[in-house]
BALOBA-1460 file (C-alpha; in Angstrom, 3 decimals):
// residues 85
<rec num="1" residu="x" x="-49.713" y="39.836" z="5.901"/>
<rec num="2" residu="x" x="-48.798" y="39.808" z="9.567"/>
<rec num="3" residu="x" x="-50.527" y="36.475" z="10.085"/>
<rec num="4" residu="x" x="-48.689" y="34.812" z="7.227"/>
<rec num="5" residu="x" x="-45.290" y="35.488" z="8.807"/>
<rec num="6" residu="x" x="-46.545" y="34.585" z="12.270"/>
<rec num="7" residu="x" x="-47.937" y="31.240" z="11.234"/>
<rec num="8" residu="x" x="-44.828" y="30.428" z="9.215"/>
<rec num="9" residu="x" x="-42.735" y="30.688" z="12.376"/>
<rec num="10" residu="x" x="-45.197" y="28.502" z="14.235"/>
<rec num="11" residu="x" x="-45.250" y="25.990" z="11.397"/>
<rec num="12" residu="x" x="-41.452" y="25.752" z="11.532"/>
<rec num="13" residu="x" x="-41.710" y="24.705" z="15.184"/>
<rec num="14" residu="x" x="-44.035" y="21.855" z="14.272"/>
<rec num="15" residu="x" x="-41.822" y="20.748" z="11.386"/>
<rec num="16" residu="x" x="-38.689" y="20.714" z="13.541"/>
<rec num="17" residu="x" x="-40.597" y="18.866" z="16.260"/>
<rec num="18" residu="x" x="-41.751" y="16.226" z="13.761"/>
<rec num="19" residu="x" x="-38.118" y="15.697" z="12.704"/>
<rec num="20" residu="x" x="-37.365" y="14.571" z="16.273"/>
<rec num="21" residu="x" x="-38.961" y="11.205" z="15.437"/>
<rec num="22" residu="x" x="-36.016" y="10.395" z="13.160"/>
<rec num="23" residu="x" x="-33.557" y="10.714" z="16.055"/>
<rec num="24" residu="x" x="-33.115" y="7.442" z="17.968"/>
<rec num="25" residu="x" x="-32.438" y="9.147" z="21.312"/>
<rec num="26" residu="x" x="-35.582" y="11.258" z="21.003"/>
<rec num="27" residu="x" x="-37.667" y="8.236" z="20.051"/>
<rec num="28" residu="x" x="-36.311" y="6.261" z="22.998"/>
<rec num="29" residu="x" x="-36.969" y="9.121" z="25.415"/>
<rec num="30" residu="x" x="-40.485" y="9.548" z="24.031"/>
<rec num="31" residu="x" x="-41.208" y="5.857" z="24.546"/>
<rec num="32" residu="x" x="-39.953" y="6.137" z="28.128"/>
<rec num="33" residu="x" x="-42.300" y="9.091" z="28.624"/>
<rec num="34" residu="x" x="-45.195" y="7.000" z="27.305"/>
<rec num="35" residu="x" x="-44.324" y="4.229" z="29.773"/>
<rec num="36" residu="x" x="-44.081" y="6.770" z="32.606"/>
<rec num="37" residu="x" x="-47.430" y="8.246" z="31.560"/>
<rec num="38" residu="x" x="-49.080" y="4.810" z="31.734"/>
<rec num="39" residu="x" x="-47.614" y="4.073" z="35.169"/>
<rec num="40" residu="x" x="-48.548" y="7.490" z="36.534"/>
<rec num="41" residu="x" x="-52.094" y="7.125" z="35.215"/>
<rec num="42" residu="x" x="-52.577" y="4.407" z="37.828"/>
<rec num="43" residu="x" x="-51.558" y="6.752" z="40.673"/>
<rec num="44" residu="x" x="-54.011" y="9.268" z="42.031"/>
<rec num="45" residu="x" x="-54.573" y="11.089" z="45.300"/>
<rec num="46" residu="x" x="-58.259" y="11.410" z="46.152"/>
<rec num="47" residu="x" x="-59.160" y="14.749" z="47.714"/>
<rec num="48" residu="x" x="-62.907" y="14.265" z="47.855"/>
<rec num="49" residu="x" x="-65.505" y="12.124" z="46.132"/>
<rec num="50" residu="x" x="-65.306" y="14.221" z="42.984"/>
<rec num="51" residu="x" x="-61.762" y="15.646" z="42.987"/>
<rec num="52" residu="x" x="-58.441" y="13.864" z="42.716"/>
<rec num="53" residu="x" x="-54.855" y="14.728" z="41.889"/>
<rec num="54" residu="x" x="-53.113" y="12.898" z="39.050"/>
<rec num="55" residu="x" x="-49.520" y="13.189" z="37.914"/>
<rec num="56" residu="x" x="-49.845" y="12.265" z="34.241"/>
<rec num="57" residu="x" x="-49.115" y="15.823" z="33.154"/>
<rec num="58" residu="x" x="-45.446" y="15.482" z="34.158"/>
<rec num="59" residu="x" x="-44.271" y="13.261" z="31.240"/>
<rec num="60" residu="x" x="-46.445" y="15.281" z="28.857"/>
<rec num="61" residu="x" x="-44.898" y="18.559" z="29.946"/>
<rec num="62" residu="x" x="-41.355" y="17.186" z="29.868"/>
<rec num="63" residu="x" x="-41.737" y="15.673" z="26.399"/>
<rec num="64" residu="x" x="-43.359" y="18.845" z="25.082"/>
<rec num="65" residu="x" x="-40.605" y="21.027" z="26.492"/>
<rec num="66" residu="x" x="-37.732" y="18.799" z="25.371"/>
<rec num="67" residu="x" x="-38.938" y="17.658" z="21.955"/>
<rec num="68" residu="x" x="-41.718" y="20.005" z="20.875"/>
<rec num="69" residu="x" x="-45.466" y="19.870" z="20.374"/>
<rec num="70" residu="x" x="-45.652" y="16.976" z="17.910"/>
<rec num="71" residu="x" x="-43.763" y="14.577" z="20.164"/>
<rec num="72" residu="x" x="-45.716" y="15.847" z="23.173"/>
<rec num="73" residu="x" x="-48.976" y="15.146" z="21.359"/>
<rec num="74" residu="x" x="-47.816" y="11.664" z="20.366"/>
<rec num="75" residu="x" x="-46.776" y="10.866" z="23.947"/>
<rec num="76" residu="x" x="-50.134" y="12.055" z="25.245"/>
<rec num="77" residu="x" x="-52.174" y="10.181" z="22.659"/>
<rec num="78" residu="x" x="-50.284" y="6.885" z="22.960"/>
<rec num="79" residu="x" x="-50.094" y="7.096" z="26.746"/>
<rec num="80" residu="x" x="-53.807" y="7.790" z="27.059"/>
<rec num="81" residu="x" x="-54.755" y="4.879" z="24.799"/>
<rec num="82" residu="x" x="-52.368" y="2.465" z="26.532"/>
<rec num="83" residu="x" x="-53.445" y="3.693" z="29.977"/>
<rec num="84" residu="x" x="-57.059" y="3.040" z="29.047"/>
<rec num="85" residu="x" x="-56.309" y="-0.575" z="28.134"/>
């Protein structure tokens, strides 16, 4: 029974995060994070032939912290697809 209460609290976080898509300010900020993700995907600092530093985690972390995991996932998925194109 412990797990049922634990997962209910976690599920509430996802539900409240999904409700952020109905807020115009949150949607606008998420779209700005997607644009920033795409721009930052073009910037990298090569350290060696194999390793490089990228800064695409910054808009993902900010959107996840500000708006929750669902919006963070959407920003990451859309930004990755648009950055690939």
